[in-house]
N, C-alpha and C positions, 0 to 999 in steps of 0.2 A: 249549496250542497245538500241536498235533502235527503237522496237515494244514492246508492252507486248504479241506480238507473236513469240516473238525470242526465240531459245533455252536456252539463257543467262536468260532471266527470266525467262523462264518456270521449267528450270532445275537447274538453281541454285538461281536464286535473290528469287523468291519467296518461295521454299522450305527452301532455307535459312533463311528467316525472320519466317516463321510459327515455326520453329523449335526453334528459338530464342525465340517468343513470349513465345509458350509453357513451357519453361521451367522458364520463367522469371517470379517473383512475380505477383500477379494482378496490385498491386500498379504502377510497372515500364512497365508495359505493353504498355502505351500512349506513354511511351518515346522510346522504343524499335519501335513501328509504327512513330514516328515523325523520330526519327535518320536513318530508311530505308528510309522512303521520302525524306530527302534530300538526302540522298546517292543516291536514285536513281534519283534526279532531277539534281544532281552534275554531276552525270555519264552522260549524257546526255544534259545538258546545260552546264558545266563546272563553271566557274565564271561567267557566269550570273545568277546565284543561288541569285547576290545579288540585285536581281531585283524583286526576289519574297520576298525575306526579306523585302525590301524599303515595299512594298505593306501592307507585315504583319505590320511593325510599323507604318505606315501613318493609317491603318486601328484599330489597337488597339488604338493611341493616340487621334484617331477623337472619337473612339467610348466612352474611356475613357471622355471626353470634353462634349458629348451628353449627359451623361448619369449626370455627375457633372451639367450641367444645368440643365436637369430635375430631380434631389435633390433639388437644390436651388429654382427653379421654387416651389416643393410640400412644401417644408419647411416653403415659405414666404405666401403662398396662406392659409395656418392653421392660421397664425396669422394675415392676411390680413384682413382691411374691405373688406365688400359685395362691396363698388363702385370701390375699388382698383383692384379688384380681374382681370376684365377683360384686363385692361394694365399690368398686372403683365403676363397673358396669352400669350399677344400680344408681349411683349418686349422678353420674353424665346423663343414662335417663331422663332421672327426674329435672334436673337444670333443662334438657333439650324439651323439653313436656311443656315447661313453665314459658321458656322463648316461644315455643310454635303458638300455644296457647296467646301470648300475649298480639303475638303479630296475626294469627288469624282473627282476634276479637277484636284488633283495631283495624282491621279490612271490613269483617262483617259487621261492625258496631258502626261504619261510615255507610254501609249497605243499608240496615235496617234502621240507622236514625234517618236516611233522606228517603225511602222507600217506604215505608212501613209505617212511621212514627205516628202521620194523620189516622191511619187506617187503629192503629194502638187506642190511639186518644178517642175517637169516636164510640169504639165500641167499648174502651173501659167507663166512658160516660153515660153509654146506655146501660150500663151494669149498675154502676151507682145511683143512675136516677130509678132502676127498678128495685135499688136497694132504699130508696127514698131517700138517699146522700146527697150532697150539695155536689154539680158537675166540677171538679177542679183540676181534671186533664187537659192540658193543653193541646191543641189541634195544629199543628203548623204545617204550612204548605211549604214542600220546597219544589226547587226547580231540577229533575234528575238528567245527570251528565249523559250523554247518549252513549249506550254500550257500558253502563258502570255493572252491571248483573254479569258481561261476559268477561270484563278483564279482571273482577276480583274474583271470580272463581279459577281464573287462571293464576292470579298471583298466589291464592291459596294453595292450588294444587303443585304450584313451584315451592313452597316452605313445605308441603307435606312430604314432596319425594325430598328435598332436601334434608330435612327429619329422617326418612326414611332409609337417604346414604345411597337412594337409586341413582340419584343425580349430584355432582359438587356442586357448591355454591358457584354462581357466578360474580368473581371479583371485580370485572367489567361493569359498572353501573350500567355504563351506554347500551351495551349488548344486551341486557337485560329490560331496559329501558324501549329499545325497540321489539321485542321479544311478545311486551305488553300491548304495545301501540301499532303494530303492524297495520296501516291502513286498510287494508282491506278485509282484514275480519275485526278491526275494533268495534263497529257499530250492530252486527248481528253475529257474529261469531263466526265460523267454527270457534270452538272451545279450546284450544291447543295445549296442549303438554310444551312442556319446555323443551324436551329431549325430543318431541317430534318437527319442531322447527328452528330453533335456535340457531342449529349449525347451518342449515339451510341460509338463513338469514345474513349469516354474518359471511358466508362465502363470498360474497359480489359475484357471484358468476356472472359471463356477460351474456346478455337474452341472444339465444339462438332463432336461426328461422323456425325451425320445430315447436319452442316452446312459445315464439307467437303468435303464428297460424294456429296451434292448438288452444291458445288461450284465447285470439277470435272468436274460435269454432265456439269454443263454450261459452266467451258471454254473449253472443249472439245467441244462441239456444236459450239462453237463462230469460235473455229482453224478450223472444215468444214467450216464454211461460207468463212473463210476469206483464207486460203489455198486451199481448194479444188475448189473453184467457182472464187473468185474475183481475185485471184494471176494467176490462170489459162486463166482469159478473158482479163487481163492486156496485154499479149503479141498483140492479135487483136487491141484492142480500140487505142495502142500507136501508133501503124503501121499507123493505117485510120489516125486517128487525127494527127500524125505528117507530113501526105504526103496525105491529102484528094485531093488535087488536081489532081492525077493519079483513084482517083475512083467515080464511077457512086453513083446515089442518093442511090440505092438499098443497096452498102455494106455501105454508110455516115449512115443508119438509123440503119442497124442490130449495127453497132459500136455505133450510141447514145444508141440504149437500152441495149446494152450490157456494156454500161458506168453508165447509170441509176442500172442496176442489181449486177455491180462491187461497186459502191459507198454503197446500201445499204449491200451488205453482207458484206464489207469491214468494214464500220463504223458499223453496229449492232451486225457484229461479235465480235468487238473489245471492243463493250461495255458488250459482253457477259461475252468475258474474264475479262474484268472490274468488272463488279457486279459480278462473281463468284469470282474473287480474294476478294474484298470486304465481300461476306457472308460466307467467309472462318471464317473471323475473328469477325465474326458476324455484322456487317455494310451492312445495305440492303441500297443500293444506290437508287435513285430515275429511274425509268424507262424511256427510251430515246426512243423507239418505239414500237407502237402499229397495229401492220400488217397494216402499211399508205398504202399499195397498193391494198388494200380492200375500202378507201375510197369512197365515191361517188363526192368528189368534192374537188376543190384545197382547200378552207378553212378548209375540215376536215382533209385532207393529213399533212395539216401542225397542226392540235393537235395531229398527229400520228407519224406525224417525228422529230427527235429532239425535243422532248417533253420540255426538260430543256431548252432549247434555247427559243422557243415560249412561255413557260409560263414566262420568265424573261422578254424580251421584252412587254408580256402583262402586267403586273404588276408592273415594272417599265418604262416604255414609252407611252403604250397606256392607260394606265388608269389615271395617271396624267395629260395626254393633255387632257383627254376626261372630265376629271371635271373642267380643268382649266377657271376662269372667262371669257379668252378671247372667249373658244371654246364656253361655255355656250352663251352666246351673241349672237355668230353665229349659233347656232342651234335655238335660240328663232328668229334670223331674217329668217331664212332657213325656218322653220315651218310656217312661214306667207307667205313666196314665195314661196314653192313646196310642202306644207302639211304636215300633220305629217308622213305619212307614208315614205315620201322618204327625208323630211329634217333632221333627224336626221341621214339618212344612207350616207348621203352629206358632213355632218357635220364630222360624223366619220371617214368619209374619210380622214381628214385631219392629225389625229394622225394614223389612218390606211398608209398612207403615210413616215410618219415619222420612224414607226415601219419598214418598207420594205426598205425603204433608209436605214436605220443601220442596218437590218440583209444583206442586200446587202455588204455593206462596211465592216462586222463584217469577212465576210468569205474572204475578201481580197481587198486589196489596185490596184484596175482595174476596167476597164468601164463596162467591161466584167459582174462583178461582179454587178455591181450598174444595168446593165440589167437586170441582172437577179432576183433583188429585186423589180424593176418596173414591172417585166411581172408579177411576181405573184402578186403584187398587184392590177394592171390593170385588171386580171381575177378575183379576189377575192372581186373587185368592181363589177366587170359585174354580179355576181353572186348574190351580196345581191340587187341589183337594178334590176337583170329580176327575182327573188325570188317569190314576189309578183302577177305577169302577168303570171306566168309557173302555181304557186300555182292554181291563178283561171281560167286557161283554163283545167288544168286537172281536175279541179271540175266538171266547164262547159261541159266537154269531159266523164267523166265519166274514166277518166286515174286512175289504182291502180298503186299512185308511190310507195308502197311496195311491188310488183308484181316484180317477179326474172327478167323478161325482162326489167324491167323501171330499175332497182338495176345495172344488168350488162352494161346496156348502159350506164350509168353513171359512173361506175368501169371504162368502157372502155375507157369513152373520158379521165378521167382524168388521166389514166395512160399515155394516149397518150400525154397530155396537160404535164405531170411534165415531160417527156423525153426531150420536144423539149426545156424546159425550162433548163434540165440537159446540152445538147447539147451546150448552151452559156456559162454556168458555167465551163464547160469542154476546150471550144473553147481556143488556146492561147491567143487572140485577141477577140477585139467584131468584128471587121471585118470577122474574120476569122469563129467565128459562121454566119455570116449572110450568108458568101459564102456557106458554107456547108449546110445552110437550103433552099438555092436556089437550090444548085446540087439535094437536096431530093425534090421540089416541079416541079422542071421543067427539070430535067433530070434522074428522074428515071427508075431503069431497073431491070428487074430480070434475066438477062442474066449470070452474073457474079456468081449466084448459080446454072447454068447449067452449064459453059464451064469451072467447077472448081477452078474459082480466089478467091471464099469463102475460099478453103484449102489453099492459096498459104499467108495468113496474118498471120500465126503462130500458128494455132490451127489445126491438123488432125480431121478426122472424128472422132477417139477415145476420141481425147479431147471436141468434142461437145457433146458426150454421157454420158462422165462424166458430164460434168457440166449441162446437162440437169437432170439427173438423181438426183444430189444434189439440183436443184434450186426446182424440184417439192418434193424431203424431204421437203427443207423449206416451201415450199407454204403449203403443207400438214398438217405440224406441225402448222405453222399459221392459217389455215383453222380452226384446232382445237380451239387453244387459243381464236381466235373469237368465239368459240360454246362457250367459258366460260369454258373448259376441261384444268384440270392442269393437263399436264403431267408427271412433277416431284414428284406431290404427287399421281398421281395413280400407277408410275413405285414404290414409295416406299412403296406401299403396297402391293407388289408383291412378290414373292418368292427369297430366296436369288439368287437360279440361272439365274432365268430370268432377275434381274436387273446389275449381273454383264457381262451376254451375252449380253445385249443391249450397257451396255459401252464399253466392249470390242469391240466388232461390231463397236461401232464410232471411239474408237480407230485407229483402223486396217483401217477404212474406209479413217479415217485423212492420215495415215503412209503410206500406198498404193497407195490412189488418189492424195494425196497436190502434188501440183503446185512446186517443190521444186528442183533444181540439173540444169543440162544443159540444157539450153534453156530459163529457166525463169528467171524473175526476180523478187523478191517479192515485194507487193506494197508497199512504205511506207506508214507511219499512214497519210492518207489522211486530217483528221480534225484536226492532228497537226499542219499543216501547217498553220489553220486558227487562 
């Protein structure tokens, strides 16, 4: 079961879980989901499921301790004199921070050890070699459990929210285990908060006809993105990125744009399959995409792409740093030095830098991922710093910033900048990324389009036509969503014949034009590797 789009998942595993869930008594349905989740995780990760069990145990025990400290504080406050209450609160806060630190360090420590120890060892030895010292750092090689980055962030958010007292600690370890392991989102997200999904997972609601049909509709649409577009583009992308030295800048530019398209179609398509799977069981998972390529700036793009990761970093990295005492003191000094307009922007940049460093490293242990994070940090800071003068100039010259031409220019600029970032993201190494970018800027040529080279990279004219039609379909639907049109609700209000005709047309489109068979290699779950 390599992905949510595999026949094993779609034709055997998911229908089997639906069947057992439907015939089970309501009180046992959460147990069915938990057993299915661990069976799914064990099938793809084997004995590495021990890490998921360990993360669950750490979260459960640390959460209980945080809850016990809160209860003890409240009990002592009720009996304390007024002058004692402040010291009691401070004492409890200190103890809770210690418990939180231990829990978070245990969770992140396992992630860092498994995912980054080889990268740290290699680069540490490079530094030692540069200093003419012996290379003494080990470079271990670990097999990563699928989805460890996702369930680790969920576990950390759970402990942080219990520490903040925005949610109570769950005294039921089974319910917490289900929250961390729910099979539709264990491999590629979305990154859920405990308050968002735990209650729905535990209710054990029956499967309704509406949930079943809506879920299937979304799964089929996700398969269209994944199998018709992402898998079809994969051949050309792999060919060019693996042998970029053989191609001119025009071909590399095509591969760059195709990779960004592939990444979006694969990831958002998988999220459609994931959300549709959850919807069947009455679990509404948070959305991870909101028409990102209609964003008018890099900053807004990242509020529309991988939304749950962005909000996680905002809530658990950016905001805590922003309100820290050290950054507050720095903001006061920056206001005096640079004024009220630019001072806060510059100091907020410190927290933003931490966010994008973490974002880059979260995606992988490599310098190209770090560069990817710093690239977006630089552009967002540039946008923040230039927004005041741009706004002033637009007002002075009577430029309507809400006009269609202005919006189109902003969207086009954002798309180009995002694609350049994804070039470095996909490149095998940072140096390969710079080499490919250099070929695009200094060796750009259109001759490869006229002499037929473009058709020798694994895609023929029919492949381009099919991919183009499917991309236009997805774009059209995204434009409707941007306007607030709820397509599935609209379709549900139509006649039965039309509803089934649309569903069957989607199924046939995927079956006939899906990229599988001889010559095609299905794209592995891209974000599962992160």
